[in-house]
N, C-alpha and C positions, 0 to 999 in steps of 0.2 A: 504494500500500500504506500501511496505517496506521502512523504513527510514522516514516515516511521522507519526507524532503523531496523533492518532485518538482522536477526541474531542467528548465527549458525550454531547448530547443535553438534556437539562432538559425537561422531558416530560410535555406536556401541561396538566394543571389541568382541568379535566372535571367534569361535574355534578354541584351540588349546591355549592356555596362558603362556606367556613368555617363559623361557627356560629359567630365568632368575626367580620368577614367581614360584615355579615348581620346586626349585632348590630350597627356597625359603620355607615353603610348606613342608617339604620332607624334613628339614632341620627341626621345625617345630614338632613334627610328629615323632622324630627320634628322641628329642629331648623329653617330650611328655612321656613317651614309652619307657625310657630309661628311668625316669623318676617313679613311674608307676611300678615297674618291676622291682626297683630297689626298696620301695616302701611297702609294697603289698606282697612281694614274692611272686614266683611264677604262677602258682595256682590261684593266688588271690587277685592277680592282675586282671583287668577287665577292659576289653577293646572299646566298649561304649564310653567308659570313663576316660580312657586315653584320648578318644576323639574329642571329648569335652575339654580336657586339659589343653589340647593342641589348638582348639578353635577350628578344627576341620570337621566337616560333616561325617557322620557315621558311614554313609554310603561310600564316600571317597576313601576312607580308611579301609573299609572292607574290600573295596575294589583294588586298592594299591597293594595290600599285604595278604589278603585272603584268610589268614589265620593267625592266632596268637603265637604259634610256634614259628611261623615265617617272620613275624615282626620281631620276635626275640632274637632270631638269627641275624636280622639286619642291625639290631642294636648291638649285638655282640661284635659284628664285623666293623661297625662304626667306631668302636673303641680303639681300633688299631689304625684307622684312617688309611693314609697313603704309604704304609710301611713298606709294601712290596717295591714301590717306585723309589723310595728312599734307599732301600737295600741296593737296588740296581745302580743308583747314582753313585753310591759309595764304592761299589765294585768297579764301575766304569772309570772312576777317578784314578784307579790303579795304585801301584806301589807294592812294596813287599807284603807277603801274607800277614805279617804281624800288624802292619798299619791298617790293612783292609779289615781284618778280623776285629781289631779294636774299634773301628768305626761301626761295624755291625753290632758289636756288643753294646756300644753306647746308644745306638739308635733303638735297640730292643729295650734297653732299660729306660730310656726317655719316654717311651710309650706306655710303660707300666704305671698305673695310678690306682688309687683306692677304688674308683668307680669301675675300671676295667676288671680288677680282681674280684670285686663283688659280683659282677656279671658272670665271671668264670665260675665262682662258687655256686651260683644259681644253676648254671649249666650242668655242673657235676651233680648237683642235688637231684636233677631230673633224669638221671641215667636210666633208671628202671622204668620210669613212666614214658619217656620219649627217647629211646635209644637212637632213633634216627636223627634226633637233634644233635646228639653227641657226635655221631658219625659225620654229620654235615659240618659241624664246627671243626672237627679234625681235618676234613678235606679242605675247608677254607684256610686253615692254618698252614697246611702243606702248600697250598697255592701261593699264599703270601710269602712263604719261605723258599719258594722255588729258586729265586736268584742266588740265594745263599747255597743251596744244594748244588746248583750248576757250578758255582765258583769252587766249592770244595772238590768237585769232580775234576774241574779244570786244573787245579794246582796239585792234583794227585793225593788229596787227603781222604779219598774214598775210591774204592775199586769199581763200584757200580752205582747207578742212579738211586737204587733203593737204599744202599748204604749211605750215600750222600744225603738223601732226604732225612734219614734217621739221625745222622750226625748234625745236620742243620737244625733239626728240632731240639736236639740235646743242647746245642750251643745257645739257642734262643731261650730255652728253659733255664739254663744256668745263668744267662745274662740278666734275666728279670728277677731272679731271686728264688725261682723254683718253689719248693715246699715252704721255705721260710716266709715268702710273701703270701702264699696261698692260705696259710694259717693266721695271717695278719701280724707277722712279726715286725719289729721295728725296722725301719729302712736302714740297710747297711751303708757304710761309708762308700760313696760312689767310686772314688778313685781306687780304693783298696779292693773293692769288689771287682771292678773292671780288671785290675792287675791280676787278681787271683784266677778269675775265669779265663783270661788269656793264657796265663801260665799253665793251668790245668789242661786246657784244650790243646794248646801247642805241644805240651808234653806228651799228649796222647797221639798226635798225628805227625809230630816232627820227624820220626824215622822215615816217613814217606815223602816229605817235602823239604825243600831248601828255603830257609828263611830269607 
């Protein structure tokens, strides 16, 4: 109409939300789920309550994760983040085995925290109820640790891929504190622990490799 300023309406955005929106929503979901699992335990955790905590619709939560077991697995994997890529970067940087292994030990230990260990304890507690969840967690851990296994095979610290995988998992377990951390023991001195793990591991494989 003449004399009236026409106002353009911003068109409604249709289709899937931008990637950053999806990432923000997933982060809210994982944070809410972690809090729910840690406060209520696995059996007491409720997907409807997690949806409410995260501010995401129940339908979206069920569509994204499918089940409580699947969501718990995502929370468990989220605790270690980009560890596989970090392992690979440390290996690609190169240097003598002692330097590379020390970097791997440090990375493993840096990723261990009270929250990740609490999630691990919950996982172990569900062994008899959900053995498939334990198996899935083990397979995820093996996949994360694959660059370490490949490196051990490369430097001659293992004769087969199976042996390298096993030794890589042992190194990771030693690095983060193993049983001491699992039972909630006090944090060991970082530098001393790092030195001890490196000495023990190198002592076991040194006959096969040149430092």
